[in-house]
N, C-alpha and C positions, 0 to 999 in steps of 0.2 A: 778253376773256371769250372769245367764243364757242370765238374759240382755244384761250386755255387749253383749256374743259370740255372741249372735242374732244381736245385732248394725253392731259388727264390722264381722263381714258373710256378708249380704248386703248390709253395702257398699263397699266391698272386689270384692260381687258380678256386682254393679254396674258399679267399674272400671273395672274390665273386659270387661263387655258387650266393654264398652267406647272403649279399647284398643280394642277390634275383633274389632269392626267397624273400628275403628283408621289405622286399619294391612286391613281391609276389599279393605280400602278405598283406599288405599297406593296401594299396588294390583292389583287395579284398573287398575288409572295411568301407573305405570309402563308397569305395561302387554299395554296399550293400547301406551304407547312408544317405547317398544320393537314393536308392530304392527306396529308404523307410521315407524319406521326404516325401516321394509322391503316391509314394500309397496313403501319406497323410490327405496331401491336398486333395489326391485323385474321394477319398473316402468326405472329404469336405468337410463340417466340421461338428461340430461338438451341437448334445442336445444344447447344453446353457450357453453355447458362443449367440444362439439363434432365440432363448430365453430370453441375454441380458437385453438386446436389441428391442426384442420385444418393448422388454419393461425401459427402456430410450425410446423409445414411441418412433422408432428406425423403420417403419416398418417394408419399404424398399428392402434393407438391405438386408432382413430379416425376410423377404421373401426369397430372395437372392440367395441366401446359403439356405437355406434350406428345399430347394431349385436342386444346386448343385447337391447335393447329399443324397436325397433321393435319386439320382442320375447314379449312385456306389450302390455299390450291394450293402445292402444293409437289412443286417435280424426281422426278424416280423414287428419286434414292440416298435425298438426306437424307429421305425419306417409309420410308426401309427401314428408312433407322436413327430415325427416331421409332418407328417400330412395333415394333424393338425394345427399343425403351428402355418402351418401354410395356409387353411384355411380362417384362417387367425386374423394371420394377414391382409389379405382380401377379404376382409370385414370390416375392417378399420380400414384399409384404404377404400371401401367404398362401392368392392367388385360383388355386390351380396351374390347375382347370378352365380357364379366359381367355388366362392364361400360355400355356398349354398348346396352344389355339385362335391365340395370337398366332401365336408362333411356328412352329406346322405350317404357318399359309399365307404366311410368310416365307420355309420352307425353298422353296416353290413357286415362290418368284420370285429372279425375277432377281439374283443381286449378287457381288458380289466376293466372295475367297475367304476374305479373314479374317472380315465380318462374315457368313457364312454359317454358316462351322467357329462362330462363335460361336452361333450359333442355336442348333448342331448341342447346344452345350454350357447354354444356357438348356434344352428342350427334355429335354433329359437330367434338370436340377434338380425342373423341371416334376411327373417322375416320382418321382423319388428323393425328397426332400421330402414327399410324396404316399403313399411306403410302397410304389412299387410297381416295386419291382425288377427284376422281369423284363424289362421297358418300361424300366429306366431302363437294361437290359446293351445292350438290341439297340439301345435309338438309339445309344450309344459303337459300338457296329460298326456302328453305319452309315454313322458321321461316321469310325471309322478308315478300313471299303473307297471310302469317297469321299475322300477324304483321307490317305495315308498318311504321310506328310511332312507333319502338319497342324504349322502354326506354334504349337500351343500341347498335341501332341505330351505330355507331359512332364506337363500338365494331364490328357488324356483318359486316360494311365493311372492315377492320380491316384484317380481316379471307375472305371473298371471295378474297381480295389483295392475301394472302397468297398462298393461296390452287393454285390461278390462275400464280400466280409466279414457282411451285414449279410444274405446266403442262408448264411451260415457253408462257404463254400466256400473253407478260406480256405490249400487249398493251392493257390491261380489265382490266391488274393487275394498272395500274396505273391512270385508271381512276375510279377503286374504292380510291385508294393512294386521288387522288387530291380532291376529292368524303371531304373525310374525312377532308382537308387542309380547303377546302371554305367553307363546311355545319359544320364543332366544331372545328373554330380555338382554343381552350380554352382545348378541350379531352385529355385524357391522351393521346390518338391513337397517337393525331394531332404528336409529335416528334419520334413518330415511323414510320406512313406515312412518314413524312420524310424526314428518313434517311435511308427507304427502295425505295427510290426515286427518289435519290442519287447513290445508287445501283448500277453497271452494266449488263448488261444484258447476263450473263453468270454465271454458279453455282462451288463454292469455296467452301473449308473445314473450315474453322475456329478451327484452338488447341489451341487459348490461347487470353487474354485478358489482357494486362495490362497497370498500371498508370504510368509506369518505364520505359520510352524508348529501356536503355539499357536492359531489359530481354529479351523485343520483339527480339530488335537484336539483341542477342543469341541464341534465341532462331528459329528465320532466318534464319541465319548462322549455325546453325547444322542440319535446315531440310536440308538446299541447296547444303551440303557436302555429305546431304544422297543422292541428284539425281532429288531435290524437286523442282518446284517452288512453290518457297515460298516468300512470301513479306507484308508489310502492311499497314496496313490499317487507319487512324486512326478518331474516331471517337467523337462529343460530346455529352456530357449522359442533360437530364434533370436538373441535376443540374450544370452545366456545367462544370465537371471535364472532363480532359480531357484522352482520350483512343486509346491503340495501340494493333491495333486486327495482328495477325498473320491466314494467309490469306495462303494456297492450291490449283492451277489450278485453272485453269479459261475456263472451260467447258461449254459446250454447253447440255449437255442431262446428266439427272438427274440423268439416269441408271450412265452413269461413274463417276459424283461425290459422287456415296451411293458406288461408287465399293472404290475407293480413301477413301473414310471417314473409307471402312473397315477394309481397310488397315492401316492405320494411326491409329488405332483404336488399333489395333495388334499390335502395337509397343508401343501402350503405352499414344498415348495422348489423351490428352479429343477433341471430336468432335462433332462437330455440322453444319449441311450443307446452306449455301448462295447465297441469300435470302429466 
């Protein structure tokens, strides 16, 4: 009996030890899993996640993800990419000064050529969208000086043209638009360049673009009854679809167009100055 009890106790001890070891291993793996999850979240989100949010135009979410990622330890390349996306979000949210600060700081950092050029384009937009057209032009010139064979050259030319159009430098704008059509006939910018080349040399405020001609005519008549000089401009997009664009005014000065835009915007119309 004594021997039997001793045998049972010995076997029980062995089993207990084995169970203890197994539990320790299980807990160790569990802890590692928890640690892994903690590291994943503490490092924020992947660049792909941020980029996807931007493509979906969810700039607030993208900005939040970028901020969380920047609070963690990142290598220089990833940090610079996240900073670029952060600046891009500020730009799309209308925070032009904040975007400008981010892009300016990023230009001073050591980045690859593609990111550097994209950053300059972002800096250009931060000035252009804020109505600082001379500064926007200066930024485009700096980019062209340091990267005369930029991968984004057709886009750089388009930005030159747009800034010159806003400054009513019609001939200079047409010079860059023609460069696009000649040097980059297959680029995405060529269709836009051709449309801008067809624009008249004055400013107008667009208040709608419709595929349905009757809707455009109805809006035009509504504006005309209010005493506005409203008319329809027909355009065709890259897919060959015809649009009827309702515009108001034919103004020589940008300042006059901006005043008209403000007036129409207060009346509830969606407004955009052309060209």
